[in-house]
N, C-alpha and C positions, 0 to 999 in steps of 0.2 A: 359297461354295456350301453351302447348308444341307443337313443330312442328310435324305434323302428317306424317305418311307414305302414301303419296297420290297414291302409286302404288299398295297397298293392296286392295283386293276386298271389304273389310269392309268399306273402304273410297271411292274407285273409283266407286263402285256400287251406292253409294248415290250421289256423286258429281264427275263426270268425271273432270279431272284437267282442261280441256278447259273451263268448266262452272265455276269452282272455280276461275280460272285465271281471267275470265271476271268480275266476281263479286268483286274479290279482287281489281282489277284495279279501279272499280267504287268507292269503299270505300276509297282507297288511295286518289283519286281525291277529294272526299268529305272532307277528313281530311285536305288536303293541302289548299283547298279553304276557310277553316275556319281560317287558320293561315297566309296565304299569305297577305302581305300588299296591299293597294290599288294600282292598276296599274298592278297587276300580276294575272295570271289565270292559273289553272291546267286544262288540257284537256285530256280525255281518248282516247286511241286507235286511234290515228291520225298518220299522216305520215309526215316526213320531206323529201322533195324530193320524191323518189320512195320507201323509206324504212320506215317501220312502227316501232313506239315505243309504249310502253304501256301507259306511262303517260308523257305528255309534260308540262313543266312550261314555260309560256310566259310572257314577259313584253309587255304590251299594249302601243304602242307608244303615247307619249304625255299625259299620265295619271299618277296620283300618286304624292306623295310628296317625297322630299329627304329622303333617308333611313339611319337609324342608326343601328349599330349592336346590337342585343339584345340577340342572342343565341350564346353561345360559345361551339362549339363541342370539343371533346377530341382531344389531339394533334395527328396529323396524322403521318404516315410514309411518308417521302419525298424522291423522287427519280428524278434524271435527266432522261429525255426521249427524243427520237428522232422521229419526225413526218416527213415523206417524203414530200419534197416541191412540188411533183407532185400529192399529194393526192387530191382526189375529194372534192369539196366544195359544201355543200348544200346551198340552197337559204335561206337567213336569214329572209326575210319578207314573211309571209304567204299571199297569194293573197287577202283573205277576212279579213279585219280588220288590216292589216299591223302589225301582231304580230312578235316579235323578240324572238326566242327560247333561253332560258337561262338554262333549266334543262331537264333531261330525266330520267325516271325510266324504267328498263327492268326486267320483271319477266320471267325467263327462262322456256321454255317448252321442251318436249322431241325433238320436231322438231329442236330446236336450236342446239342440241347435237348429233343427230342421225348419220349424215353423215359428212365427212370432208368438203364438199363444204358448208354445212349449218353452220358449226362451223367457217369456214374461212369468210363467208359472215357476220356472226354476229360480229366477232372480227373486221372486216374492218369497219362496221357501228359504233361500239363503238370507235374505233381509230379516226374515222372522227369526231365524236361528241366532244371528248376530245380535239382534235386539234383545233376545232372551239371555244374553251373556253366554251363549254356547260357542265355544271355540270352533272355528270352521277352517277346513282346507279344501280348495278346489284344484283338481288336476285335469288339464286338457292336453291330450296327446294325439288328437285327431285334427289334421289340417283342414278338412272340409266337413261341414260347411264352415266358411271363414267368418265366425262371429266371436267377438271377445266378450264373454259373459262376465268376466271380472270387471271390465270397464262399465258394462251395463249395470252391474250391481252398485258400483261406486256412484254412478249418476243417480241411481234410485235413492241413495241415502244422502245425496248432495255433498259428496266428499270433495274436499278442496285439494287433495294430494293423493298420490299412490297409483295413479293411472299408468297403464302400460301402453307404450307407443304401438299403434296398430299397424305393424309392419309385416307385409307378406313374407319377408325374409325370416321373420321370427314369429310364426303364427301360433305357436304353442306356449303354454305357461303353466306354472304352479303358483298358487297364492294361499297364504294363511292369514286369518283375521282373528283379532281378539279385541272385544269392546271393553273400554274402561268406563266406570260410572262418571258422569260429569253433569252436575247441576240438575236441570229439569229431567223428568222421566223420559221425555221423548227425544232428548239430545244425548250425544255420547261422543267420546273420543275413541277412535278405532286405530289400533296398531296393525300394520300391514307388512307382511314379508312376501315379496313376489320375485319370480325368476322368469323372464322371457326366454323361450326355448325354441329350438328348431329340430327337425329330424337329424339324428346323429349326435345330439347333445346328451350329456349325462343328467339324469334326474337329480334334483336337489334334496337335501334334508331340510325339513321344515318343522317348526314347533307346533304342538297341539297342547293348549293350556287345559289342565284338568282342575285347577283352582285359579283364583285371581293372580297368584304369584308363581305357581309351579307349572312347568311345561315338560312334556316328554318329546324327544326327537323322533320324528317319523322318517325312516330311511326308505324312501320310495325306490331307490336304485336296487337295494338288496332284494326287495320283494319282486320287483320287475324282472330281475335276472332269474329268480326261481321259477317264475311262470314261463319264461323263455326256455328254460331247461326242461320243464315238464312237457311242453309241447314240441320239444326237439328243434326249436328254432335256434337255440344255442346248445351245442353239444357239450355235455359235462366234461370237465378236464380230467 
């Protein structure tokens, strides 16, 4: 299923992106909860501290068996990054159930890119998540406004590699991030998997790390197709 142009009336009149976004989040959660090991749970549209994320992957304290790596993602781009020591720290334990956040998925909306203040706020949230060793995936399937928040995030952490060429021919992207401990508390090595995309391309599979060594594959294509079928954008076979 190719990536659709969600800003055209042919698509937006059927499914405004806010509605598509909400449904897509639900199917991503369904997909993750089918493959996450015991003791881990994906939760949609919740918040860490005061800031909302689309999908959160939690480790439920005291549950589950020791994990062994079974999914091997492609080799990442690796870069040294700097995280300010004064950076805000979110609360690790959710009040109900004592959940520990280990992963987050963000699907960008126009609101994330419309104004400099919103872009800065989004990048600060992502920087905070990565600094806390929360595995992060960002998905951008909206051509407009044309701002690459992946690159803005890398500039914020002073990354030396992993940037995506800002090409209007490929304005979309998906990117995954995993921080490795490295020396001082405010420094880190970040592994990055990214896929520059355009309308008509197929969404990639990306790794979401739930421990320092164990990742689960997030199949964005499968969940995207389900939403298209639900909204009758893609007729079921």
